[in-house]
C-alpha positions in Angstrom: -13.4 -58.0 -4.1 -15.1 -54.7 -3.9 -13.4 -54.0 -0.6 -10.0 -54.7 -2.2 -10.8 -52.4 -5.1 -11.9 -49.5 -2.8 -8.8 -49.9 -0.7 -6.6 -49.9 -3.8 -8.3 -46.8 -5.1 -7.8 -45.0 -1.8 -4.1 -46.0 -1.8 -3.7 -44.6 -5.4 -5.4 -41.3 -4.3 -3.0 -41.0 -1.3 0.0 -41.7 -3.5 -1.1 -39.1 -6.1 -1.6 -36.5 -3.4 1.9 -37.2 -1.9 3.4 -36.8 -5.4 2.0 -33.3 -5.6 4.5 -32.2 -2.9 7.9 -31.8 -4.5 10.8 -33.4 -2.6 13.7 -31.2 -2.4 17.3 -32.0 -1.5 20.6 -30.1 -1.5 21.3 -31.1 -5.0 18.0 -30.0 -6.6 16.9 -27.2 -4.3 17.8 -24.2 -6.3 17.3 -25.6 -9.8 13.8 -26.8 -8.9 12.6 -23.7 -7.2 13.8 -21.5 -10.1 11.3 -23.2 -12.3 8.3 -22.0 -10.2 7.1 -18.4 -9.9 5.8 -19.1 -6.4 6.5 -22.0 -4.0 6.2 -22.9 -0.4 8.9 -25.0 1.2 8.3 -27.0 4.3 11.4 -27.9 6.4 10.3 -31.0 8.4 11.7 -33.7 10.7 10.3 -37.3 10.2 9.9 -37.7 14.0 8.0 -34.4 14.5 4.4 -34.8 15.6 3.4 -31.4 14.3 4.9 -32.3 10.9 2.9 -35.6 10.8 -0.3 -33.7 11.5 0.5 -31.1 8.8 1.4 -33.8 6.1 -2.1 -34.7 4.9 -3.3 -31.1 4.9 -0.1 -30.0 3.0 -0.5 -32.7 0.4 -4.2 -31.9 -0.1 -3.4 -28.2 -0.6 -0.5 -29.1 -3.0 -2.9 -30.9 -5.3 -5.3 -28.0 -5.4 -2.7 -25.2 -5.8 -1.0 -27.2 -8.5 -4.1 -26.9 -10.7 -5.1 -23.3 -9.9 -5.1 -20.5 -12.4 -1.9 -19.2 -11.0 -0.1 -22.4 -9.9 1.7 -22.6 -6.6 4.3 -25.3 -5.9 4.4 -27.0 -2.5 7.7 -28.6 -1.6 9.3 -30.3 1.4 12.8 -30.7 2.7 13.8 -33.3 5.3 15.9 -31.0 7.5 17.4 -33.9 9.4 18.9 -35.2 6.1 19.8 -31.8 4.6 20.9 -29.9 7.6 22.9 -27.3 5.5 19.7 -26.2 3.9 17.9 -25.8 7.2 20.9 -23.9 8.6 21.1 -21.7 5.5 17.5 -20.5 6.0 17.5 -20.1 9.7 15.3 -23.1 10.5 15.2 -23.8 14.3 12.0 -25.7 14.7 9.7 -28.0 12.8 7.7 -27.6 10.7 9.0 -24.3 9.3 7.4 -23.0 6.1 9.0 -20.4 3.8 7.8 -18.7 0.6 10.1 -18.5 -2.4 9.6 -16.6 -5.7 11.7 -17.7 -8.7 14.0 -19.5 -6.3 14.6 -16.6 -4.0 13.4 -16.5 -0.4 10.6 -14.0 -0.2 9.0 -14.3 3.3 8.1 -16.7 6.1 4.8 -18.4 5.6 2.5 -17.0 8.3 -0.8 -18.6 7.3 -3.1 -21.4 8.5 -1.9 -25.1 8.6 -5.1 -26.7 7.2 -5.6 -27.4 3.5 -8.3 -24.8 2.9 -6.3 -22.2 4.9 -3.1 -22.9 3.0 -4.9 -22.6 -0.3 -6.6 -19.3 0.6 -3.4 -17.8 2.0 -1.3 -18.8 -1.0 -3.9 -17.7 -3.6 -3.5 -14.2 -2.1 0.3 -14.5 -2.5 -0.1 -15.5 -6.2 -0.3 -12.9 -8.9 1.3 -9.4 -8.9 1.9 -7.9 -5.4 1.7 -4.4 -6.8 -1.2 -3.3 -9.0 -0.6 -1.0 -12.0 -2.8 2.0 -11.6 -3.5 5.3 -13.3 -4.5 7.0 -9.9 -2.7 6.8 -6.6 -4.2 5.7 -3.4 -1.8 3.2 -2.0 1.9 2.9 -1.2 3.0 3.6 -4.8 6.2 3.9 -6.8 6.5 6.1 -9.8 8.7 4.7 -12.6 9.8 5.8 -16.0 10.4 2.1 -16.7 9.6 -1.1 -14.9 13.1 -2.2 -15.7 14.7 0.4 -13.6 16.6 -0.5 -10.4 14.2 1.3 -8.2 11.3 -0.5 -9.9 12.8 -3.9 -9.3 13.6 -3.1 -5.7 10.1 -1.8 -5.1 8.5 -4.9 -6.6 10.7 -7.1 -4.6 9.6 -5.3 -1.4 6.0 -5.6 -2.5 6.4 -9.4 -2.9 7.8 -9.7 0.6 5.4 -7.3 2.3 2.1 -7.9 0.5 0.5 -9.2 3.6 1.3 -6.0 5.5 0.8 -3.2 3.0 -1.0 -2.4 -0.2 1.2 -1.6 -3.2 0.6 0.1 -6.6 2.8 1.5 -9.3 2.5 3.7 -12.3 4.4 5.1 -15.2 1.8 7.9 -15.9 3.5 11.0 -17.0 1.3 13.3 -14.7 2.4 11.3 -11.6 6.1 11.3 -12.7 5.9 15.1 -13.2 4.2 15.7 -9.8 6.3 13.3 -7.6 9.4 12.5 -9.6 10.8 9.5 -11.5 11.9 6.4 -9.7 10.6 7.3 -6.3 8.5 5.5 -3.7 5.6 7.4 -2.2 3.6 6.5 0.9 0.1 8.2 0.9 -1.7 8.9 4.1 -5.5 8.5 4.3 -7.1 11.5 2.5 -10.0 11.6 5.0 -7.5 12.3 7.8 -5.6 15.1 6.0 -4.5 17.9 8.3 -2.1 20.9 8.6 0.3 19.0 10.9 1.7 16.6 8.3 2.1 16.2 4.5 -0.4 14.0 2.7 2.4 11.9 1.4 6.1 11.2 1.9 8.7 10.4 -0.8 11.7 8.1 -0.9 14.3 8.7 -3.6 17.3 7.0 -2.0 19.2 3.9 -3.0 17.3 1.2 -5.0 17.5 -1.4 -2.2 14.4 -3.3 -1.0 15.6 -3.3 2.6 15.9 0.5 2.6 12.5 0.8 1.0 10.9 -1.4 3.7 12.6 0.7 6.3 11.2 3.9 4.7 7.7 2.5 4.6 7.9 1.4 8.3 9.2 4.8 9.3 6.4 6.5 7.4 3.5 4.5 9.0 5.0 4.9 12.5 5.6 8.6 12.2 3.9 10.8 14.9 0.2 10.1 14.9 0.6 6.9 12.8 -2.5 4.7 12.6 -1.9 1.4 14.3 -3.9 -1.5 12.9 -3.9 -5.1 14.1 -1.7 -6.0 11.0 0.7 -3.2 11.7 0.9 -3.7 15.5 4.3 -5.5 15.4 5.9 -2.6 13.5 4.7 -0.1 16.1 5.7 -2.3 19.1 9.2 -2.5 17.6 9.4 1.2 18.1 9.2 1.4 21.9 8.7 3.4 24.0 5.2 3.7 22.3 2.3 5.9 23.4 -1.0 4.9 21.9 -4.3 6.9 22.1 -7.2 4.4 21.8 -10.6 5.7 20.7 -13.4 5.0 18.2 -11.2 5.5 15.2 -13.4 4.5 12.3 -12.5 6.3 9.1 -15.4 4.8 7.1 -18.2 5.2 9.6 -17.1 8.4 11.5 -14.3 10.2 9.7 -14.9 13.5 11.4 -14.5 11.9 14.9 -11.4 10.0 13.7 -9.9 13.1 12.3 -10.8 15.4 15.3 -9.0 13.2 17.9 -6.0 12.4 15.7 -5.4 16.1 14.9 -5.2 16.9 18.6 -2.8 14.0 19.2 -0.7 15.4 16.3 -0.7 18.9 17.8 0.7 17.5 21.1 3.1 15.2 19.3 4.8 18.0 17.4 6.2 19.4 20.7 7.7 16.0 21.7 11.5 16.0 21.4 12.2 12.5 22.9 12.3 9.2 21.0 8.7 8.4 22.1 6.7 6.9 19.2 3.1 8.3 19.3 0.2 6.4 17.6 -3.5 6.3 17.4 -5.7 3.1 17.3 -9.2 2.0 17.1 -10.1 0.9 20.6 -12.4 -1.9 19.4 -9.5 -3.5 17.5 -7.2 -3.6 20.6 -9.5 -4.7 23.4 -6.8 -7.0 24.8 -4.2 -4.1 24.9 -6.8 -1.8 26.5 -7.7 -4.4 29.1 -4.0 -5.0 29.9 -3.7 -1.3 30.6 -6.9 -1.3 32.6 -8.4 1.5 30.5 -11.8 0.0 29.6 -13.7 2.7 31.5 -12.4 5.6 29.3 -13.9 6.4 25.9 -10.6 8.0 24.8 -7.7 6.3 26.6 -3.9 6.5 26.5 -1.1 4.2 27.6 2.7 3.9 27.1 4.3 0.6 26.3 7.9 0.8 27.6 10.9 -1.4 27.3 10.4 -5.1 28.0 7.0 -5.7 29.6 6.7 -2.4 31.4 3.6 -0.3 30.7 2.0 2.9 32.0 -1.5 4.1 31.9 -3.1 7.6 31.8 -5.3 7.4 34.9 -8.0 9.7 33.5 -10.0 10.4 30.3 -7.7 11.5 27.6 -7.3 15.3 26.8 -4.5 17.3 25.2 -3.4 18.7 28.6 -3.6 15.3 30.2 -1.5 13.8 27.4 1.1 16.6 27.7 1.5 15.9 31.4 1.5 12.2 30.9 4.4 12.5 28.4 6.3 15.0 30.7 5.9 12.6 33.7 7.1 9.6 31.6 10.2 11.5 30.4 11.0 12.6 33.9 10.6 9.0 35.1 7.8 9.9 37.5 5.3 7.2 36.4 4.7 4.0 38.2 4.5 1.0 35.9 1.0 -0.5 35.6 0.8 -4.2 36.6 -2.4 -6.2 36.0 -2.9 -8.1 39.2 -5.5 -9.9 41.2 -6.1 -8.2 44.6 -6.9 -11.1 46.8 -6.8 -14.5 45.0 -8.3 -17.5 46.7 -5.6 -19.6 48.6 -5.1 -23.1 47.5 -3.7 -25.4 50.2 0.1 -25.6 50.1 0.4 -24.2 46.6 1.7 -20.6 46.6 -0.7 -18.5 44.6 1.2 -15.7 42.8 -0.2 -12.4 41.4 1.1 -9.9 39.0 2.4 -7.8 41.9 4.0 -10.7 43.9 5.4 -13.0 41.2 8.8 -11.3 40.9 9.3 -11.6 44.7 8.3 -15.3 44.6 10.5 -16.2 41.6 13.5 -14.3 42.9 13.4 -15.3 46.5 17.0 -16.1 47.5 17.9 -19.7 47.9 14.6 -21.0 46.5 14.0 -23.3 43.6 10.5 -22.6 42.1 8.2 -24.7 40.0 5.4 -22.4 38.8 2.3 -23.2 36.7 0.7 -20.4 34.5 -2.9 -21.5 34.0 -6.3 -20.3 32.8 -9.4 -21.0 34.9 -11.4 -22.3 31.9 -8.6 -24.7 30.8 -9.5 -28.4 31.0 -5.9 -29.5 31.2 -5.3 -27.0 34.0 -8.3 -28.4 36.0 -6.9 -31.9 35.6 -3.5 -30.8 36.8 -4.8 -28.9 39.8 -5.0 -31.9 42.3 -1.6 -33.1 41.1 0.0 -29.7 41.8 -1.8 -29.5 45.1 -0.4 -32.9 46.2 3.0 -32.0 44.9 3.1 -28.8 47.0 2.1 -30.8 50.1 5.0 -33.2 49.5 7.5 -30.3 49.6 5.7 -27.9 52.1 8.4 -28.5 54.8 11.3 -27.8 52.4 12.3 -24.2 52.7 14.4 -24.4 49.5 11.5 -25.4 47.2 8.3 -23.4 46.2 5.5 -24.9 44.2 3.4 -22.1 42.9 0.7 -21.1 40.3 -0.6 -18.0 38.7 -3.8 -17.2 36.8 -2.2 -15.9 33.5 -5.6 -14.4 32.4 -5.9 -12.2 35.4 -2.3 -11.2 36.1 0.7 -9.9 34.2 3.6 -12.3 33.9 7.3 -11.3 33.5 8.7 -11.5 30.0 10.9 -14.4 31.2 7.8 -16.6 31.4 6.6 -16.8 27.8 3.2 -18.5 27.9 2.2 -20.2 24.6 -0.6 -22.3 25.9 -2.2 -23.6 29.1 -0.9 -24.9 31.4 2.7 -23.6 30.9 5.1 -24.8 33.6 8.4 -23.3 34.4 11.4 -24.2 36.6 13.3 -21.3 38.1 16.6 -22.6 39.6 17.8 -21.1 42.9 21.3 -20.4 41.5 20.7 -18.7 38.2 17.0 -17.5 38.6 16.7 -18.0 34.8 13.3 -19.7 34.1 13.3 -22.9 32.1 10.3 -24.4 30.3 9.2 -27.7 31.9 8.4 -30.3 29.3 8.3 -33.5 31.4 5.3 -35.7 32.4 2.3 -34.4 34.2 1.9 -37.1 36.8 2.9 -36.6 40.5 5.8 -39.0 40.2 7.2 -37.1 37.2 7.2 -33.7 39.0 8.6 -35.4 42.1 11.5 -37.0 40.3 12.1 -33.8 38.4 12.4 -31.6 41.6 14.5 -34.3 43.3 16.9 -34.3 40.4 17.1 -30.5 40.0 16.5 -28.9 43.4 19.7 -27.7 45.1 18.8 -27.6 48.8 16.7 -30.6 49.6 17.1 -32.2 53.0 18.5 -35.7 53.2 15.3 -36.9 54.8 13.2 -35.7 51.9 15.7 -37.1 49.3 15.5 -40.5 51.0 11.7 -40.5 51.2 11.2 -39.4 47.6 
């Protein structure tokens, strides 16, 4: 009897948790969300494995957030049943989570997928996105009234971008007199003030949130802008991008941070091309520095070009070296830097590609290529290794087929091979040379049948044998 009672209680708890997630349909979507100041909507498919794994965490988070001081509603839409909603909000994969405020789409949910992480992330989203202040240290807007069009547009921008920037607003008469009414101001760090730029920039254009966001992005990516990990996407959207990496720590060593940046700004003021110039804390961008091969320099510089091209300053940074680096880039005299193994270990009949040879291997005329991007420490990759080796041996006498692999941690890969995990396997057809992600089985027979069905130039003998 006790076992039945415990089971019954567990079932009731599970049902209660599930009820905390609001079910949305095409008929109640807008009316329901308008009732909540803040809500997360999950677009899911019943058959999706990721959705199934998210479900218990999402339900648990819903119960906690429902009872928080600033309640947050968690809702779900079966996108297979309500395709028009999924299409309306640009849903292309499952699960997709989006944040709504008073029924209006605010932003994509970019947080964790476990209960604790969802709660922590959404608690940050709750409450005002812009703080009312009597002094100005953040991105701030000066208003004569919070009911003005500029105020509403600014606050809407703050809601959507609260994860990326800090916002504040004021109606203080002194601020209004100094900066103007109904304007948005971006303030630069006072500890880095210098004669090459104003300490703040002012926007007084149309009261439109998209234009305000564009203004803020332009302000932070202006010459000598400070690239942080959070703001990296904004800077990399402004390619070509030159970054000077050094020990930029405004709190611990403001004089050093200011000294280098001032000299970067002095060089930047003479640049007339569309090259974006930024500074960054080297410690925060170890992966970028490693990709450029600049670990040895205390102050280093590199240019991120279009696509996956990149260029490195092959010496310790200085103002003169930076000027020449920019001049050579603008004159198209620089050779793109490619991270590449020099002499990788051979692996039987598997073709071992490197950063410098992969383009040649993938684009060899008349060849279909199956290539694995792996990491040496990956357990799944180690398990796949003997299978790939045997597969390569099966096709070693076929001139039209190449079975290859590349260590993605030691070599640059072309942008056409987007690695999201290890191993990532791609099929590159001989005719189009457009890589396709392989999503089939990982057994020898699976790869064999796949190549047999897709390869364009297999000999009759091999087709009969396979």
